[in-house]
N, C-alpha and C positions, 0 to 999 in steps of 0.2 A: 839925588837919585843915583842908583847904581847902573852902570852900563850892562846890558845883557849880551854884549858881544862875546862869543865863545860859549855861551850857555846853550844847553839842550832842553827844549821844551816839547813835551808830548801832550797833544791836545786831542781829546775824543770829541765826537760829534762835530768834526772840523769841516765837514762838507758844506754846511749851511749855517745861517743864524749866528748865535753867540759864539759857538766854537770856531767858525770861520773868521769872525771878526777878531777873536782872540789870537788866532794864528797869524792873521795879517799884522796885528798890532805888535806882537812879540817879534815877528820877523823884521818889522820896521825898526824895532829897538835893538836889533843885531843878533837875536837868538837864531839858532838852527831849530826850525819847527818840524816836528814829526806829526803828520796829520793822519788821524784815524777816523774811520767811519765804515759803514757797510757798503757804500757804493764807490768802488775803486775809480770808475771813470769820472765821477764828479770830483773826487779828491785830486786826481791827476790834473784835471783842468785847472783847479784852483791853485794847486802847487806850482803849476807852470806860470800862472798869472803872478804869483808871488816872486818867482825866479825872474820874471821879465822886468820886475821893478828893482832888482838887485838883491832880493832876499834869498835866504837859504831854506828850502822846504823839501821834505821827503814824505813819502806816502807809505803807510802800513795799514792796509784794509783789515778791519776786524769787527766782530760782533761782541760788544762789551758784556752781553749777557752770557757769554760762553767763557767760563773761567780758564779753560785750557787754551783757548785762542788768545785771551788776554796775556797769559803767562808766556806764550810763544812770542808775541810781539814785544813784550817788555824785555825778554831775554835777547831778542834780536837787536833792539835799540841799544841796550847796554853793551852788547858785544861789539856793536859798531862804533859807539861813541864813548864807552867806558862809564857812562852815568846818565841819569835823567835829573837835571837840576830843577825843573819845573814840570809839574803834572797839572793839567787843567781837565777836570772831569766835567765835560759839557754835554755829553750824550744824554738826551732826554726826549720823552714823548708823552703824549696823552692820547686817549681814544675818545671817539665821539660818544659812545655809550659809556658814560662815566658816573652815573648816579645810582643810588641804591635801587631805584626802580628799573634800571636797565643794565647795570654792570654785570658782566659775565666773568666766569672764572678765567678763561683765556685772556680777556682784556685786563683783568686785575693782575694776572701774572706778568703780562707784557710790560705794564707800567712799572711794577715793582722791580722786575729783573733789569730793565734798562736804567731807570732813574736811581735806584738804590744799590742793587747788587753790582751793577757795572762800575759804580764809583768805588765800592768796596774792593772789587777784584783788581782794578787798576792800581789803587793805592797800595793794597797788600803786595802787589807784584813789584813795586819800585821801592818799598820801604827798606828791605835789606841792604840795597846798594846805597840808599840815602844814609842809613845808620852807619855803614862802614865809612862813609866820607864825612859823617857828622854835619851834614848840610842837605837841605832840600826844602822845596816849597810845594805844597798841594793847594790848588784852588778848586773848590767844589762849587758848581753852579746849582744852587737850590732855587728858592722862589719866595715871593711874598707869601705864597701858600705854605711855605715851610716855617713861617713865623706866626701866621694867623690862619684861622680856619676859613678859607675862602670858598664860598658856595660853588662858584662857577667851575672850579677845577675838579671837584669830586673827591670821594674818600680815598681812592687808591693813590692818586697824585699827591693829595695832601699828606697822606701817611708816609709816602716815600720821601717827600721833600722835608717834612719834619724830621724824619730819621737822618737825612743827610746833614741837617744842622747839628743834631746830637752827635753824630759820628765825627763831624769836624771838630766839635768842641773837645771830644774825648781824645782825638788825635793830638791836639795841642797839650792837653793835660798829661798825656803819657809820653809823648815824644819830644817835648821841649828840651829835656835833658840831653837829647841826642842832636840838638841843633836843627831840628825839623820844625817847620812852621806850616800852619794851615789857615786858609781863609775861606769862609763860606759867603758867597755873594747871593743875596736874596732879592732879585728884581721883581717888581710888579710887571704889568703887561709890557712885553717886548714884541715889536713887529717882526716876527719870524714866521717861517712856514707852519709852525704849530697852530697858527690862527686858522689855517684851512681845516684843521681837525676839530674845531669848535662845533658843538651842536648847532649853534647859530653863528655864522661868521660875522664879526664886527664890520661896520661900514668902512669904506676906504678912508673917509674923513676921520673916523675914530682911530684907525690904524696909523694914520699920519701923525697923530698927536701922542702916540705911545712912545716909550723908549725905543730907540733904534739899535740894531746890533752894534753899530760903531760906538755907541755910548758904553756898551758893556766891554767892547774891545779896549777902549781907553781905560776903563776901570781895571780890567785884568792886567794891563800893562803897568798901571800905577802900583798895584799890589806887588807885582813882580819886581819893580824897580826899587822897592824899599831895601835898605841894608839888612844884613843877616840878623842884627840884634833887634829888628823891629818885626813884630807879628801883628798883622791886621786880622783880628779874629773873625770879624763879621762885618758885612756891609749890607744895609737895607736901603734899596734905591727904587725910586718910582718916578713916573712922569709927573710933572707939576699938575697937569690936568688928569687927575687920577680917577678913572672910571669906577674903580672899586669903592671910592668914597661917594662919587657923584651919581652912580647908577647909569644904566643904559638899557635900551629895549632888549638886547640879547642877554642881559644879566638877570632878567626877571625870573623868579621861580614859577614853574608851571606845574 
């Protein structure tokens, strides 16, 4: 495994959940982590906690659905550090009204713009600098719903996450000649705050048996620690007790 000391990692959705776990894990591995999200106060508190344990963390608040805002932050990070070695696109959400029977246009747009457009904007913003250095790693957080058509997540989320898988594959196909690698991580249920946006919240017992954010943090770190000649194209990961297979009351079609 390669040391991440001296590397610069930019993580979106870094205030909570998978993004925060990834920021903590990469900081523990020695990287300087730039944490982005919409709530500056949350980011600053988490960055301070990382610093208190000896890590190096910075905050760049941003809305990933705003292309101009993304470009501003990317330019600021590159101006300050000279590069972005690792980009983790973890910003994501879903809406409670997520099925054909109750999906709204604003809800559809919010899901697509955060989950898909945001990943594209951030990747496009760092690619020129990565090409110039002929080195770079992009880690996109997709979903089990990006590999399979999962009923509980709805058409907008499924469409966005399937597109993230395809976008990641094409990034490897096109940019491998420039030394750039991309990995798409597709987790099944993870116990993050997104559970609170479910039409029916899973039970505390079920949430405890899901993947935990720290599991994904370790996965992100493992991908980031691979040597430059190794590209981990995709990871499909689930809890052993997989409710998508087993069913649960909140997963029933109504």
